[in-house]
PyMOL CGO cylinders between C-alpha atoms (Angstrom):
from pymol import cmd
from pymol.cgo import CYLINDER

trace = [
    CYLINDER, 0.00, 0.00, 0.00, 1.95, 2.89, -1.33, 0.3, 1, 1, 1, 1, 1, 1,
    CYLINDER, 1.95, 2.89, -1.33, -0.07, 6.12, -1.24, 0.3, 1, 1, 1, 1, 1, 1,
    CYLINDER, -0.07, 6.12, -1.24, 2.77, 8.38, -2.15, 0.3, 1, 1, 1, 1, 1, 1,
    CYLINDER, 2.77, 8.38, -2.15, 2.67, 9.55, -5.74, 0.3, 1, 1, 1, 1, 1, 1,
    CYLINDER, 2.67, 9.55, -5.74, -1.09, 9.62, -6.35, 0.3, 1, 1, 1, 1, 1, 1,
    CYLINDER, -1.09, 9.62, -6.35, -3.63, 7.02, -7.27, 0.3, 1, 1, 1, 1, 1, 1,
    CYLINDER, -3.63, 7.02, -7.27, -2.24, 6.00, -10.61, 0.3, 1, 1, 1, 1, 1, 1,
    CYLINDER, -2.24, 6.00, -10.61, -4.17, 8.25, -13.06, 0.3, 1, 1, 1, 1, 1, 1,
    CYLINDER, -4.17, 8.25, -13.06, -7.78, 7.58, -12.13, 0.3, 1, 1, 1, 1, 1, 1,
    CYLINDER, -7.78, 7.58, -12.13, -8.45, 11.33, -12.39, 0.3, 1, 1, 1, 1, 1, 1,
    CYLINDER, -8.45, 11.33, -12.39, -8.57, 11.09, -16.18, 0.3, 1, 1, 1, 1, 1, 1,
    CYLINDER, -8.57, 11.09, -16.18, -11.11, 8.27, -16.02, 0.3, 1, 1, 1, 1, 1, 1,
    CYLINDER, -11.11, 8.27, -16.02, -13.25, 10.21, -13.53, 0.3, 1, 1, 1, 1, 1, 1,
    CYLINDER, -13.25, 10.21, -13.53, -13.17, 13.28, -15.77, 0.3, 1, 1, 1, 1, 1, 1,
    CYLINDER, -13.17, 13.28, -15.77, -14.19, 11.25, -18.80, 0.3, 1, 1, 1, 1, 1, 1,
    CYLINDER, -14.19, 11.25, -18.80, -17.02, 9.61, -16.86, 0.3, 1, 1, 1, 1, 1, 1,
    CYLINDER, -17.02, 9.61, -16.86, -18.24, 13.00, -15.63, 0.3, 1, 1, 1, 1, 1, 1,
    CYLINDER, -18.24, 13.00, -15.63, -18.13, 14.46, -19.15, 0.3, 1, 1, 1, 1, 1, 1,
    CYLINDER, -18.13, 14.46, -19.15, -19.98, 11.46, -20.54, 0.3, 1, 1, 1, 1, 1, 1,
    CYLINDER, -19.98, 11.46, -20.54, -22.64, 11.71, -17.81, 0.3, 1, 1, 1, 1, 1, 1,
    CYLINDER, -22.64, 11.71, -17.81, -23.02, 15.42, -18.55, 0.3, 1, 1, 1, 1, 1, 1,
    CYLINDER, -23.02, 15.42, -18.55, -23.46, 14.74, -22.27, 0.3, 1, 1, 1, 1, 1, 1,
    CYLINDER, -23.46, 14.74, -22.27, -26.06, 12.09, -21.50, 0.3, 1, 1, 1, 1, 1, 1,
    CYLINDER, -26.06, 12.09, -21.50, -27.85, 14.45, -19.14, 0.3, 1, 1, 1, 1, 1, 1,
    CYLINDER, -27.85, 14.45, -19.14, -27.92, 17.24, -21.75, 0.3, 1, 1, 1, 1, 1, 1,
    CYLINDER, -27.92, 17.24, -21.75, -29.18, 14.80, -24.39, 0.3, 1, 1, 1, 1, 1, 1,
    CYLINDER, -29.18, 14.80, -24.39, -31.94, 13.60, -22.04, 0.3, 1, 1, 1, 1, 1, 1,
    CYLINDER, -31.94, 13.60, -22.04, -32.98, 17.18, -21.36, 0.3, 1, 1, 1, 1, 1, 1,
    CYLINDER, -32.98, 17.18, -21.36, -33.05, 17.97, -25.08, 0.3, 1, 1, 1, 1, 1, 1,
    CYLINDER, -33.05, 17.97, -25.08, -35.11, 14.86, -25.85, 0.3, 1, 1, 1, 1, 1, 1,
    CYLINDER, -35.11, 14.86, -25.85, -37.56, 15.64, -23.05, 0.3, 1, 1, 1, 1, 1, 1,
    CYLINDER, -37.56, 15.64, -23.05, -37.98, 19.18, -24.37, 0.3, 1, 1, 1, 1, 1, 1,
    CYLINDER, -37.98, 19.18, -24.37, -38.62, 17.87, -27.89, 0.3, 1, 1, 1, 1, 1, 1,
    CYLINDER, -38.62, 17.87, -27.89, -41.22, 15.42, -26.58, 0.3, 1, 1, 1, 1, 1, 1,
    CYLINDER, -41.22, 15.42, -26.58, -42.90, 18.20, -24.61, 0.3, 1, 1, 1, 1, 1, 1,
    CYLINDER, -42.90, 18.20, -24.61, -43.02, 20.50, -27.65, 0.3, 1, 1, 1, 1, 1, 1,
    CYLINDER, -43.02, 20.50, -27.65, -44.41, 17.72, -29.84, 0.3, 1, 1, 1, 1, 1, 1,
    CYLINDER, -44.41, 17.72, -29.84, -47.07, 16.92, -27.22, 0.3, 1, 1, 1, 1, 1, 1,
    CYLINDER, -47.07, 16.92, -27.22, -48.14, 20.55, -27.05, 0.3, 1, 1, 1, 1, 1, 1,
    CYLINDER, -48.14, 20.55, -27.05, -48.15, 20.85, -30.84, 0.3, 1, 1, 1, 1, 1, 1,
    CYLINDER, -48.15, 20.85, -30.84, -50.48, 17.84, -31.10, 0.3, 1, 1, 1, 1, 1, 1,
    CYLINDER, -50.48, 17.84, -31.10, -52.74, 19.22, -28.37, 0.3, 1, 1, 1, 1, 1, 1,
    CYLINDER, -52.74, 19.22, -28.37, -52.96, 22.57, -30.18, 0.3, 1, 1, 1, 1, 1, 1,
    CYLINDER, -52.96, 22.57, -30.18, -53.82, 20.78, -33.44, 0.3, 1, 1, 1, 1, 1, 1,
    CYLINDER, -53.82, 20.78, -33.44, -56.65, 18.96, -31.65, 0.3, 1, 1, 1, 1, 1, 1,
    CYLINDER, -56.65, 18.96, -31.65, -57.89, 22.22, -30.13, 0.3, 1, 1, 1, 1, 1, 1,
    CYLINDER, -57.89, 22.22, -30.13, -57.79, 23.95, -33.50, 0.3, 1, 1, 1, 1, 1, 1,
    CYLINDER, -57.79, 23.95, -33.50, -59.78, 21.07, -35.04, 0.3, 1, 1, 1, 1, 1, 1,
    CYLINDER, -59.78, 21.07, -35.04, -62.40, 21.46, -32.30, 0.3, 1, 1, 1, 1, 1, 1,
    CYLINDER, -62.40, 21.46, -32.30, -62.49, 25.22, -32.83, 0.3, 1, 1, 1, 1, 1, 1,
    CYLINDER, -62.49, 25.22, -32.83, -62.97, 24.71, -36.57, 0.3, 1, 1, 1, 1, 1, 1,
    CYLINDER, -62.97, 24.71, -36.57, -65.82, 22.26, -35.91, 0.3, 1, 1, 1, 1, 1, 1,
    CYLINDER, -65.82, 22.26, -35.91, -67.52, 24.90, -33.75, 0.3, 1, 1, 1, 1, 1, 1,
    CYLINDER, -67.52, 24.90, -33.75, -66.93, 27.58, -36.41, 0.3, 1, 1, 1, 1, 1, 1,
    CYLINDER, -66.93, 27.58, -36.41, -68.44, 25.30, -39.04, 0.3, 1, 1, 1, 1, 1, 1,
    CYLINDER, -68.44, 25.30, -39.04, -71.41, 24.44, -36.84, 0.3, 1, 1, 1, 1, 1, 1,
    CYLINDER, -71.41, 24.44, -36.84, -72.27, 28.09, -36.12, 0.3, 1, 1, 1, 1, 1, 1,
    CYLINDER, -72.27, 28.09, -36.12, -71.05, 29.51, -39.46, 0.3, 1, 1, 1, 1, 1, 1,
    CYLINDER, -71.05, 29.51, -39.46, -68.39, 31.67, -37.82, 0.3, 1, 1, 1, 1, 1, 1,
    CYLINDER, -68.39, 31.67, -37.82, -65.50, 32.90, -39.92, 0.3, 1, 1, 1, 1, 1, 1,
    CYLINDER, -65.50, 32.90, -39.92, -62.02, 32.57, -38.50, 0.3, 1, 1, 1, 1, 1, 1,
    CYLINDER, -62.02, 32.57, -38.50, -60.26, 35.82, -37.74, 0.3, 1, 1, 1, 1, 1, 1,
    CYLINDER, -60.26, 35.82, -37.74, -57.40, 36.31, -40.15, 0.3, 1, 1, 1, 1, 1, 1,
    CYLINDER, -57.40, 36.31, -40.15, -54.63, 37.48, -37.88, 0.3, 1, 1, 1, 1, 1, 1,
    CYLINDER, -54.63, 37.48, -37.88, -50.92, 36.99, -38.14, 0.3, 1, 1, 1, 1, 1, 1,
    CYLINDER, -50.92, 36.99, -38.14, -50.49, 34.30, -35.51, 0.3, 1, 1, 1, 1, 1, 1,
    CYLINDER, -50.49, 34.30, -35.51, -47.52, 32.59, -37.15, 0.3, 1, 1, 1, 1, 1, 1,
    CYLINDER, -47.52, 32.59, -37.15, -45.02, 35.19, -35.90, 0.3, 1, 1, 1, 1, 1, 1,
    CYLINDER, -45.02, 35.19, -35.90, -45.80, 34.67, -32.22, 0.3, 1, 1, 1, 1, 1, 1,
    CYLINDER, -45.80, 34.67, -32.22, -44.80, 30.99, -31.76, 0.3, 1, 1, 1, 1, 1, 1,
    CYLINDER, -44.80, 30.99, -31.76, -41.37, 31.53, -33.27, 0.3, 1, 1, 1, 1, 1, 1,
    CYLINDER, -41.37, 31.53, -33.27, -39.39, 32.41, -30.19, 0.3, 1, 1, 1, 1, 1, 1,
    CYLINDER, -39.39, 32.41, -30.19, -35.90, 33.72, -30.40, 0.3, 1, 1, 1, 1, 1, 1,
    CYLINDER, -35.90, 33.72, -30.40, -33.40, 31.30, -28.89, 0.3, 1, 1, 1, 1, 1, 1,
    CYLINDER, -33.40, 31.30, -28.89, -32.09, 33.88, -26.45, 0.3, 1, 1, 1, 1, 1, 1,
    CYLINDER, -32.09, 33.88, -26.45, -34.28, 36.75, -25.24, 0.3, 1, 1, 1, 1, 1, 1,
    CYLINDER, -34.28, 36.75, -25.24, -31.14, 38.76, -24.50, 0.3, 1, 1, 1, 1, 1, 1,
    CYLINDER, -31.14, 38.76, -24.50, -30.26, 38.67, -28.20, 0.3, 1, 1, 1, 1, 1, 1,
    CYLINDER, -30.26, 38.67, -28.20, -33.54, 40.15, -29.43, 0.3, 1, 1, 1, 1, 1, 1,
    CYLINDER, -33.54, 40.15, -29.43, -33.59, 43.24, -31.63, 0.3, 1, 1, 1, 1, 1, 1,
    CYLINDER, -33.59, 43.24, -31.63, -33.54, 46.44, -29.62, 0.3, 1, 1, 1, 1, 1, 1,
    CYLINDER, -33.54, 46.44, -29.62, -36.42, 48.82, -30.17, 0.3, 1, 1, 1, 1, 1, 1,
    CYLINDER, -36.42, 48.82, -30.17, -35.80, 52.23, -31.64, 0.3, 1, 1, 1, 1, 1, 1,
    CYLINDER, -35.80, 52.23, -31.64, -36.99, 55.36, -29.81, 0.3, 1, 1, 1, 1, 1, 1,
    CYLINDER, -36.99, 55.36, -29.81, -39.71, 55.70, -32.46, 0.3, 1, 1, 1, 1, 1, 1,
    CYLINDER, -39.71, 55.70, -32.46, -40.96, 52.18, -31.71, 0.3, 1, 1, 1, 1, 1, 1,
    CYLINDER, -40.96, 52.18, -31.71, -40.92, 52.87, -27.97, 0.3, 1, 1, 1, 1, 1, 1,
    CYLINDER, -40.92, 52.87, -27.97, -42.85, 56.14, -28.50, 0.3, 1, 1, 1, 1, 1, 1,
    CYLINDER, -42.85, 56.14, -28.50, -45.39, 54.32, -30.68, 0.3, 1, 1, 1, 1, 1, 1,
    CYLINDER, -45.39, 54.32, -30.68, -45.89, 51.67, -27.98, 0.3, 1, 1, 1, 1, 1, 1,
    CYLINDER, -45.89, 51.67, -27.98, -46.33, 54.35, -25.30, 0.3, 1, 1, 1, 1, 1, 1,
    CYLINDER, -46.33, 54.35, -25.30, -48.90, 56.12, -27.49, 0.3, 1, 1, 1, 1, 1, 1,
    CYLINDER, -48.90, 56.12, -27.49, -50.71, 52.84, -28.11, 0.3, 1, 1, 1, 1, 1, 1,
    CYLINDER, -50.71, 52.84, -28.11, -50.87, 52.21, -24.37, 0.3, 1, 1, 1, 1, 1, 1,
    CYLINDER, -50.87, 52.21, -24.37, -52.36, 55.67, -23.88, 0.3, 1, 1, 1, 1, 1, 1,
    CYLINDER, -52.36, 55.67, -23.88, -55.01, 54.88, -26.47, 0.3, 1, 1, 1, 1, 1, 1,
    CYLINDER, -55.01, 54.88, -26.47, -55.98, 51.68, -24.69, 0.3, 1, 1, 1, 1, 1, 1,
    CYLINDER, -55.98, 51.68, -24.69, -59.69, 51.69, -23.77, 0.3, 1, 1, 1, 1, 1, 1,
    CYLINDER, -59.69, 51.69, -23.77, -59.04, 50.97, -20.12, 0.3, 1, 1, 1, 1, 1, 1,
    CYLINDER, -59.04, 50.97, -20.12, -56.50, 53.80, -19.90, 0.3, 1, 1, 1, 1, 1, 1,
    CYLINDER, -56.50, 53.80, -19.90, -58.90, 56.19, -21.64, 0.3, 1, 1, 1, 1, 1, 1,
    CYLINDER, -58.90, 56.19, -21.64, -61.61, 55.32, -19.13, 0.3, 1, 1, 1, 1, 1, 1,
    CYLINDER, -61.61, 55.32, -19.13, -59.20, 55.69, -16.24, 0.3, 1, 1, 1, 1, 1, 1,
    CYLINDER, -59.20, 55.69, -16.24, -58.06, 59.12, -17.44, 0.3, 1, 1, 1, 1, 1, 1,
    CYLINDER, -58.06, 59.12, -17.44, -61.63, 60.24, -17.96, 0.3, 1, 1, 1, 1, 1, 1,
    CYLINDER, -61.63, 60.24, -17.96, -62.61, 59.19, -14.43, 0.3, 1, 1, 1, 1, 1, 1,
    CYLINDER, -62.61, 59.19, -14.43, -59.54, 60.91, -12.97, 0.3, 1, 1, 1, 1, 1, 1,
    CYLINDER, -59.54, 60.91, -12.97, -60.40, 64.19, -14.72, 0.3, 1, 1, 1, 1, 1, 1,
    CYLINDER, -60.40, 64.19, -14.72, -64.01, 64.02, -13.51, 0.3, 1, 1, 1, 1, 1, 1,
    CYLINDER, -64.01, 64.02, -13.51, -62.86, 63.35, -9.95, 0.3, 1, 1, 1, 1, 1, 1,
    CYLINDER, -62.86, 63.35, -9.95, -60.45, 66.27, -10.10, 0.3, 1, 1, 1, 1, 1, 1,
    CYLINDER, -60.45, 66.27, -10.10, -63.18, 68.57, -11.45, 0.3, 1, 1, 1, 1, 1, 1,
    CYLINDER, -63.18, 68.57, -11.45, -65.55, 67.53, -8.66, 0.3, 1, 1, 1, 1, 1, 1,
    CYLINDER, -65.55, 67.53, -8.66, -62.78, 68.04, -6.14, 0.3, 1, 1, 1, 1, 1, 1,
    CYLINDER, -62.78, 68.04, -6.14, -62.14, 71.61, -7.32, 0.3, 1, 1, 1, 1, 1, 1,
    CYLINDER, -62.14, 71.61, -7.32, -65.89, 72.38, -7.31, 0.3, 1, 1, 1, 1, 1, 1,
    CYLINDER, -65.89, 72.38, -7.31, -66.24, 71.10, -3.76, 0.3, 1, 1, 1, 1, 1, 1,
    CYLINDER, -66.24, 71.10, -3.76, -63.15, 72.97, -2.61, 0.3, 1, 1, 1, 1, 1, 1,
    CYLINDER, -63.15, 72.97, -2.61, -64.55, 76.15, -4.16, 0.3, 1, 1, 1, 1, 1, 1,
    CYLINDER, -64.55, 76.15, -4.16, -67.80, 75.79, -2.25, 0.3, 1, 1, 1, 1, 1, 1,
    CYLINDER, -67.80, 75.79, -2.25, -66.20, 74.85, 1.05, 0.3, 1, 1, 1, 1, 1, 1,
    CYLINDER, -66.20, 74.85, 1.05, -64.09, 77.89, 1.84, 0.3, 1, 1, 1, 1, 1, 1,
    CYLINDER, -64.09, 77.89, 1.84, -62.41, 77.90, 5.22, 0.3, 1, 1, 1, 1, 1, 1,
    CYLINDER, -62.41, 77.90, 5.22, -63.00, 81.13, 7.19, 0.3, 1, 1, 1, 1, 1, 1,
]
cmd.load_cgo(trace, "trace")
């Protein structure tokens, strides 16, 4: 039993085993993700078939919207295209035009008007 000088090069074998296990783990994760995506794709196809049956039954026309762009996710959200100041301004304007926001602003202005009317009538002496 000579422990001086190391264990005879088992470190290389351990490293190779660890790398192999890591590769297998990554492959298993990738396969599981593919199975999950395929499962969800099939479920969505079934849902769409049911939706179409309902549309046919009640003579409803499908809305023609661009839905194809949404499912295509970028691989890394940090690598997405940055928005220009014009795009940011357009989004801010769109948010202001939102129905809920319009209603909120209208209510706030009415409340402020009532507040000033009340304050005008209730003068402290």
